[in-house]
N, C-alpha and C positions, 0 to 999 in steps of 0.2 A: 537454425535448432531446435533437437526434438528436443522434449521436454520427458522430464526423467518418467517413470511408472511413482515414484512419490508424490511427485509434482501432477501428474494426471488425477490419483486416489483424492489429490485436494480437492481438485477439480469435481470430483464425483458429488465429496463430500459439502460441497458451497453453499445445500441448501435451498439452492435458490430453482425451484421449477419451470421459472419463466424465460431462462434459456435456450439459444435454441445448438443444443449439440448434444452428442451418444450418450452423454453419462448423466443426462435426464432419467432417462428406464429404468436406471439402479435408484433414483432415489423415490419413481412411480415401486420400482419392485420391495425395497421399505419399505414404506410404509401401508403397500397392501398385508407382507408380511406379518406387518404392528396390527392391524384388523384383520386376517385370518387368528394370527393369536389371541387379540384380546375374545374376538367373537369363541376360540376353544376355551378356554377358559370358563366363560357363561356359557356354554352348555355344558360344560361340566361339573352345572351344578346342580341341574338336574337327574335324578336316580334313573329314572329310567332311558334316558338317552347316556348318560356314564358306563348305567352297566351294560346296552345293548352294541355301544357302537367307542366302549372305551379304548379299544384297542387302534381304533383309527386316531381319536385322539391322543392318545399317548404319544402317536407315532407325527402327530402336526407338531407337538410340544416340545417333541426332542429336534424336529427338523427344523423348528427358527428358533429355537437353543444353538441350536448348533449356527446357525446362518450367521445371528446375530454377533455370537462369537465372536466369530472371524471379523464379521462386518464393523463391531467395536473396537478390537485388537486394531485393526488399523487403520482407525479416525485418531486413537492413543497415538499409533504409531507415528501419522502424519499429522499432527495438529501442531506442531513448529511449522508448516509450512501457514497453513491457513491462519495462525497468529503467532504473531516472532515469541511473546510474552510465554507459550507452551514450549520453548526452546529445553533440552532439558531433562533430567533425567528428574527435579522438584519443576519442570516447566509442567509433565504429564502429572504429574502429582496435582499439580495447580488446575490444569484442565479438569481430573477426575473427584477435583469439589466442586467444579460449578456446577450454574443451575443442569444442563443438560449434561455436561458429563457425570454429573451423579445418578442422573436417573437415567443413563445408558449403563452404569456401573453394577446400581444396584438390580436392574431389572438383567441383569444379564450373567456376573461373573458369583450373585446368590447362589444359585443353582448348581457354580460346586463345591462355595464355600461349606455347601450342605453336606458332603460327604464329612467336613471333615468338622462343626461344632454343629450342636440340635437347637436349629433353627424349627419354629415351629413349620408345617404344613399351611397353614394358614396364610401366616406373613410373604409365604414362600410365594402361594396366589393372587396375592395383593402388592407385590409386587411387580409379579405380570401382567396385572390388570393395567398400574401405574408404566409401564411402555408407550400404552393409549399418551401417554403423553408428551413421549417423543414425538408426536404431530404435530406439534405448537411448533417446533422450531422452523417446517415447509408455511406456518400459515403466516403472511403478511400481519392480520388486524392482529396475533397476539401478538410478534414483533414489532408492530406499533405501538402496541398498548406499555409494553416491556418498556419502551424507550419513553412513554407518555410520563411514567409513573418513575424513573430514573432520574429524567428531565426535574423533576420535582420533590425527589427524594432529600430533601434536604427542608426543602417549605412546609412538607410533611410530618417530617420529624421535629420542629421546631411549633409547630401544630398540634401534635399530638403530643411532647411534652407542655405545652402552658398550661392544657388541658388535663393533661395529669397529676401536674399540679397544682392545678384551682382543684381541683375533685377535693384533692388528697385533704388540703385547708379546711374546706365543707364537711368533708366527713369527720374533722379533729373535734372543727363547733360542732357537730348533730352529737356527737359524742355527750358534751360535757353539757350541752341544754336537752340528751335525752336521756340521762344517766338519772340524772335527779327524779325526772319522771316515769321510766322503765328502767332501772336496775338489773331486775333479772337480765333480761331483753341486751339493752346495752351494758355489760358489762365490761368492758374493754374498749380499747381506741381499736382492736384489728376486727370485731363485731360492725362498727361503725366503716368502718373501711372496707370494709366488704358487701357492708349494705350498698355504697352508695356504687359501688363498678359493678356488684352484679345487674345495679337497671339497665348497665350498658348491651349488657347484652341477654335482656331477656330475665336473668334470673332463671335459668334449666336448672339449679341443684338445690332451690325453694330456702335459699341464706338470708331473704330477704321476706318472710313474710310479713311479720312486723312491720306495720309501717310507721311516722313518727307521728307520737299524740300532740308533740308543745305547736302552739303557734309560728317558734322561730325555725322548728325543728322538719316542719312543716313549709313552709319559706325554701330551707333548703332542699328540701326534696323537689320544689317544683325546681328549683333552678338545675337540681344532677339533670331531671328532666328533661329540663334547656339544653344541657347539657349533652344530654345524649343527643338529640337530635343533631348539635355541631359535631360532634364526633363521628359522627359519617357526614352526616352536609358538608363539611368544609372542606375532608381531602374527595371526596367526592365531586365538589366544586376544583378543587385543586386537579384534579386527574383530567374531569372533561374540558377545563381550560388548555391543559398542556395535549392532550388529545388532541382538539383542537390544531395546535400548530402542529404538531407534531406531522398530522395529515396536510397540513397546507406547507411543511416544507417538502414532506415529500413528495405534492406535485411540480411545489418549484423544481425540487432535485432531480426531476422529471423528465423537465418541461427545457434544463442547465442540458439533459443528457442531449435530450432531441435538438437542442442549440446548437451543443459539441458533434454532433454528427454531422451536421448542416456546414459547421466551420470546419471538420475535416475536411470535407469534399470540395470544401474551395483549395485545397492543398491540390489538387488536377494536376497532374504536369502540362504543359507547355512548349513552344515550341522553341528548342534556343538559338539563333539563328546564326550563327557565328559558327557552330560547331553542324547543324540543324538536327538535334536530338532533345529526345521531350523529355523536360526536368522540370521537377517540383520547385517552385518560386523556394530560397531560404526564409520570406516569411511575408506576410500579410497584414499591412496598417490598418491601423482600429477603423479608418471612414473606409478604405478599398475593401473590408468583412461586411462595413453594414452597408456599402452597394453590392453587396454578394449576394447575402443572406436575409438580408432588411430584417434588422434585428437593433433596436436599440445599442447606444452602447455600454449602459449595466448589464443587458439580456449578453451581450461578449463575451463581457469578463466573466458572466456567472455560467460561459459554457466554458472560458478556459482555468477557470477554478473547479469543477467539477473533470475537468477534459484530465488523463492518465499521461498522454504524448503532448501537449503542447500548455505552455510558456508563456508572459507576457512580458515581452523586453523593450527595451530605449535606445531603437536608431542611435541618440545623438552619442555615445555613451562609443561608436567608434570612428567621432569625429577625435581628429589631434588634439593635446593640450594647447589652449592658445588659439581653436578654431573654435571663434562661439557656434554654437546648433541650438536651435529649439531643439523642447523634450519631443520625440514624434515616439507614440506609440504603439507596436506592430505585436503579431502573433505567432509564436514561431515552431513549426511542427519539429517533433526527433524522433531516432530511433528506438523502443522500447522495445527493450526484453529480456533484461534480466532484474534484479533489484536497483542498482545505481545507476542504470542506462544499456550500454549497447555491450555486446560479445557476435559478431562475424568470422569463423573461423573456416575462409578457403582454402585449409594446406599450404597458407604458401607459407616462405618464408621471413616473410617483412609483412609486417604489425603496426596499420596507419594507428597511429595512439593520441587520443585527443580527450586530455584529463581535466581540462576549464570549460565545457562545451555550455554547461549549466552559469555558467557568470559571463563569458565570455558569447555576445550574439556572431551568429551564422558563421562561426569556423567550424562548426561543427558540418553544416551542411557542405562546405570545401570537402572541408576534409574524408566526410564518408566517399562521396566520388572521385576522388583522388583514388579510393579503396576500392573503391566499384568497378572502376576504368582499366584498375592497374595491375585488380585478378588479387590485392590483397587482403589478410587479414582485418577486421576493424575493432577495436575499442573504445567506447567515449563512456565518460562521466559526465549523464544528464538529470540525475536524482538529487537533490541534495538543499539543504540553505545558503542563500546567499548572502547572507549575514546575521550569526558571522562569520565567515566563505572560513574552511577547514578541505587547504587545496589537497587533492588527489597527488602533484606534481612534487611537492616539494615536503617531509612529516618527521619526526622524531620517533615515533609508537604507529603501525599502522590498524594494528588494535585499537586504537580512541577515537576511532573516527567511524562512523558509521559507514557501509559499504566499499569499505578500502578494501579486506579483507579480501572481499569474494573479487573483487575487482583486482587486487594483482595475486590471488590463484589462479582468475583467467590470464593473463598477462604472462604466470611462471609456466601455465602449460602453451600459451599460441606460440613463445617466443622460449620453447621447450626442444628447438629443431635443429640441425646443426646450421653453421652459419645464420642463423637467425637473425635478423632487425629491427629492430623498433624504431620507429618513426615518427616521432612526436611531432604534432601542426599546434600553435601557439598563435594567439594576434600580438600583431607591432602596430606602433604608427595611429594610436585611439587611444580615449580614454587619461589615462591619468601620466601618459607618452608624451612627448614630441614626434612630429612631423621630420623623418628620416629621408637623407639621400633616398636610399635603395629602399626596397618595398618586400625583398627579401634576404631572410639573418640566417645562417649556418651558425650551429652553437650545437660543441659536442666535451664540451663539459671541462669547459677550459678554464682559464682568470676573462677579464676584460679585456681586450687589445693584440690577447696573443692569437694571432693567423699564422700558427707554424704545422701544426695541424696535426699536432703531441696531443694528443689525448689519449686515458683511461679508457673510452668506451669503444676505440674502433683503431685497427690499423690508421695511420697516418696516407698510404698507398691509397689505399681503397677511400676513406676522408675527400683526399685531395683533388683523386677521378670522378671522384660524382659531384664535385663543389665546381670545376672544370666544365661538366659536362651541362650540369644545370643552367651554368650562370652564361651559360652559348647562345643553350636553345629558348634561356626564356628574354636573354639580349634582340637575336636575334630574329627572332618574332612576335614580342609584347612592348620591346624595346626595355624591360626592368631591369632596376639591380639589381646585386646578388650583393652584404656583407656574410667577412667571415669573424666570427666573435670578435662581435665589434661594440657591442650597446651594450653586453649584460657577460653577466660571470656566472657561468654556472658550475662554477667547479665544485657549490658546496657537499659534503655529503649525504646533508640531507634530502637530496635529487634521490628520486624512484629509481632513478636508473641501479643506483648503487645500494636498493633494497631490494635485486632481487633475490640474492642470495647462487648465481652465478654468471660467470661472462657472459654478457652480450652487446653484442655492437647496437649501440644506440645513436640517432641524431636528431636536435631540435632543431625544428626550422619554420620560425618564425615568421609569419607573411603577413604583409600590412590590410589593417578593413579596408582601405582605397583598392584592395580586389577583392576581397572576401566580400562583400558589402557593394561597393558602389562602382565596378568594375563590366560592363555589361559582357564580358571577353570572361568570365570568370574560369566558367565549365572548358571554354578552348584549356584556359591559365590550369586547370587543374588535371585532364587529360595532358598538356604536353609535361606536368610531374610527374604522373604517372608514369609513362614512356621513358622518360628520363629512368625514374629506381627501377623500374621494370626491368629495363634493359645491361642497368649497374649492378644492380641487387640481384634482381632473381629470374635471369631469363631460360632459364629449363625449364619452367613452372608455366604452361599457357594460361592465360591470363585476360580478362574479360576487354571486347572491344568493344568500339564508338557503338557498333551497333545493338549493343545490349540493350540502351538506352532509345531505339526507333521506338517500341510502344506505349501509349501514353497508359499512365498510372497515376494513382492520387497516394501523395506522402511517400515514404521510403518501402525498399521491396524486404522484407527482412527473413 
């Protein structure tokens, strides 16, 4: 999928100079023009230079102002792509009041506001210089310092509160003991408060020219002096400690990112002997990962934690109810190109839909290869909370589940073609389900036990023909048994098929985990199912053949 222009802009404005992409040149151009603009303001302060090269300086000022106007406007426009909290009109307003957003706004748009309001020329030039602060967003050290301060903001606030309250108490005591000795100097409580706080900032206004003369007042002055040290030493210590912690955390994140790349490369395709295809493994167990990349278990877990397209799974859940299995942790790689997971449009009338990959291990690997080998579209849910789990398969209101509106919009687009089909792949015979005699379950929106093929989702004749073809093909080649609407009720109005908004042919295929996870012939089975679906539902569309998986790759090709 090609990224939209807005998404391309979001990459341009990612403020990261370390990524290897052409958009970084735009970052360097922005930094260069910020420096040029600052130099222009500086040179204009020299009368002889301004008099001799004034025309050129004004031209530079005009050019940089126009450039930054366009840049800041585009930055505000795509702010919602950079961060979801900036969505909508008020989100854009929130961005304009953020630290960098406010600098962007004041250093750029005040040039135009000056045409409407009488803004002093000196202020305009000062705001041009403030533009130099925009460089901070590209500086790693400044970002680390900001994170350090942010991580200790509560402790800093508490310490400042404590020092402020203690200073107030001491200043009032100072007034009472000094008022009797120097009534003309300490004539009210405000004078003593100003005197105490002025000690902290070096008394720039001369507020504290008269020192205390009493013994108690002098003791208080010493205490205030010590607090003056503490008021800077305590925050400095907190920030210094936080800065060290942030640096350690960043180093660990960088190491984890390197481990994640090594782990990602471990998903190199290998020969699938029943088909002769090169297929990436559906998962890698933790011990296997340790053997492959030579890292400790906690390092592998950290690598998965920082990765965007890997997750931790427990293979034990693929065993049916009543069959005991020890927990067996593994790493699963998944395709990712949307906010919810993966969407691949191959121009087919058939879309393979995998709505529960985020909670059901390896079913996505099986569904992906059916879509690839059949030349079908592919839609999968890979991102989201596992507990509490909000399903994409059955729901009341799509607006209440993160990622679901975009998911449904893509589904509606993929199924808008004439005679389109949405084939849902789900898991069976595992987790909280018993082991059924059949390994493949056909469901088409009916009641449990209703095998009449009568459905509001698809024509009965098409469903029956597809069922017979699939049943015969799988039984003949793999001795796989099929069931017809036998164990599950799919008649609920909450089913996502009934939320699409227009008629669409729908079918649900529940495949036993004994096939998708444990059968060494799983890719061969997926290829057979893809051939049947293509033959029955999309025979006019050229599709991918088995040769498409002859090349060695790493992970998924999206």
